[in-house]
N, C-alpha and C positions, 0 to 999 in steps of 0.2 A: 674094511672095505677095500677092494682091489681097484686101484685107480692109478693112472699114470701120474707121476710126481715131477714137478718142475725142480731142477737142480741148478745150483751155481757151483761150478767146480774149478774156477780160476779167477784171478783178479781181473783179467780182460773180460770175462763173461759178467762179472759184477759191474764193471764200468759200462759194458754194453747195455745192461738193463737199466742202468741210471740214465743213459742217453735217451732210451725210450720213455722213461718216466719223466725226463725233462720235457719232452714233447707233450706228454699228457698234462704236466703242470702248466706249461705255457698255454695250452688250449683252454684250460679250465681256471686260469688265473690263480694258480697256487704257487706259493713261494717255496724255495728250497728248505727253509727253516734251519734250526740250530743243529740238527743231526748231521754227522759227517757223511760224505758221499760214500756210496757202496764200495767203490774200488778201494778207497782208502781204509774203509772198515774191514774189508776182506783181507788186506795186507796186514793190518794190525792184529786181527783176531785169528787169522789162519797160520801166521808165521812166528808166533811168539809162545807157542806151547799152551795156549788157552784151550779150554774145553771145546771140542769140535762143534758143540751145540750152540756156541756163543754167536756165530755169524747168523745162523738160522733165526735165533731169537732177535737178533738185531734187525734183520731183514723184515721180520714180521712186524716189529715196532715201527719201522720205517714206512712200510706200506699202510699200516693203520694210521699213521700221521697224515698221510696224503688223503686218505678217505675222511679223516676227521676234518681236515681243512676245507674239503669240499662241502661238507654239511655246515660247517661254521660260516662259509661264504654265503650260503643260502639264508641262514638265519640273520646274518648281518644285513643282507639286501632288504629283507622285509622290515627289520628295525628301522633302517634308514628311510624306507618308503613311508612308513607310518609317521615318523617324526617330521618328515618333510612335507607330507601332504595333509596329514590329519583327517584323511577321508577314508571311507570304507569301500570305495569302488575296487573291484577285483578281490572282494572279500574272500570268496572260497578258494580260488586257485592259489593266491599268494599265502594265505594263512594255512591252508592245508599243506602247502609245501614246507612252511615253517614248522608245522607240527611233526611232519615226517622227519625233517632234519634234526629237530630238537630231540625227538625220541631216539634217533640214531646216536646223537652225541651223548645223551645221558648213559646209554649202555656202553658206548665205545670208550668214553673217558674212564669209567670205572674199570673196564677190562684192561685198558692200557696201563693203569696204575699197577695192576697185578703183573703185567708184562714187564714193566719197568723194574719193579722190585725183583722179579725173576731173573732178568738180565744181570742186575747188580749182584744177585747171589751167584749166578753162573761165573761171573768175572772174578769174584773174590772167594767164594766158598762153594766150588762146583760139587763137592761130595755131599753137600746139603741141599742141592737143588731138587732132587726127587722128593725129599721130605717136605720141602716148601711147597711144591706142586700139589702134594697129596693132603695138605693141611686143610682142615675145615675153614679156618680163618688165615688167609695168606698174610694179612697185615700182622696178625699176632705172631705168626711163624717168622715173619721178616724181622720183627722187633727182637725176637729171641736170638735169631742168627746174628743180627747186626750188633748185639751186645758185645760180641767178641772184638769190636773196634773200640770199645771203651777201655781206657787205661784202668787196670784193676786196682783195687784199694791197696793191695800189698805193695804194688809198685809206687803208688802215691806216698805211702809211709816212708819208703826208703829213698825217695827222690831228694836231690839237693834243691834249695829254695828256688833257684832260677828255673830249673827243670820242672819243679813242681807247678809253678805258674803256667808253664806251657801245657803241662798235662791237664791241669784243671780247666784251662781254656778250651783244650780239645774236647774234654768230656762235656763241658757246657755246650759247645758248638754242636757236637753230635747228638746230644739229648734234644736240642732245639730242632735239628734236622728231622729227627724221628717224629717230633711233635708236629712239625709242619706237614709232613706226609700224612699223618694221622688226621689232622684237621681237614686236609684236602679230600681225603677218601671219605671221611665221615660226611662232609658237606655234599658231595655228589651223590653219595648213597642215601642220605636222609632226605634231601630236598628233591631229588629227581629219580634216580635209578631204581630204588627199592619199590617205590609206588608203581613205576612203569612195568617192572618185571614181575611183581608178586601181588599187587593189590589193585585197587581202582586208580588208574593213572591220574596225574595231576596236570600234565603238560597241556592236555586238550582243553582243560578249563581256562587256561590262559591264552591258548593259541588263537582263539577266534574273537579276541577283544583287543582294542587299541590300548597298548600299555604306556602310561605316561607318569607313573609315580617313580619315586627314587629307587625303589627296589624292583625294577623291571625284571621278571624272572628269566627273560631271555638274555638280558645283559649280564646278569649274574652267571648264567650258564656259560656264556662266552668267557667270562672272566676265569671261570674254573678250568677252562682249556688252557688259558695262559699259565696257570700254576703248573699244569702238567708239562707244558713245553719248556718252561723254565728249567725243569729237571733234565730235559735233554741236553742242555749245556753241560750239566755235570756228568752225565753218562758218556758224552763225547770226550770230555776232558779225561775222564777215568781211563777210557780206551787208549787215548793218545799218550797219556802219562805212562801207563803200563807198558806200551810199545816202546816208548823212549827209554825207559829203564832197561828193558830187555836188550836194546841195541847198544846203549851207551855205558851202562853201569855193570850189567852182568846179572846172573841169576841169583847171586847171594844177597843182593840189595832189595829192600822193600820200598814201596812208594810212600810219599808223604801223606797219602790219604789213609794209611793204615798204620799209624805209629804204635798201636798197641801190640803189633806182631813182633816177635823176636828178631 
């Protein structure tokens, strides 16, 4: 498709876009969130030898988060209205709005997990990014790629006792991180997105009823977005840490987030 493409080509342009987005967030009551601002991200990603696709991938995730928060706000308003009033007036308009927003969130959260994993691959293993994108299961591909962050058994066998404890702790931590990501992705896929995308959807079956039990599907959906946004803290830290090492330590040092590398 031939179409004019929007481009960010300087830190000032990135910061300028952020100012416009701040106005949008203010108008729609959307918070900044845990992701670092675009000007800072541009500086970190464009000036330290990272793959040139990193900033574009980051900007995409940044914009997706704003869209996600807008739909989340719509769902939350209807949840609050239901619990406060317990009545069904405004049945169609409010509940139809919740249905539309929830369907958007189900698709967007699952897609954003792929985007988040993809950005992590770009930041750490850029040569494997295309393979990741072309994989039938990006989660499976990510697990295989991320295995390189595990301390290999050969290193464990040759490690001194104190170092061995640190290595084992890291392997345990990293295995749990992969397990958390897997659980989050499987939850949003199994409970929401797969049915909406491929089968008879489930969200409409819940949308037009007052939800009062402990497993309110809309509350659970909102909780799944919290899991995703918690990961944004890690990706922001990874970007900042890699930039700090580039500035202060030099190219021959590796980050504490990847102790398995030589």
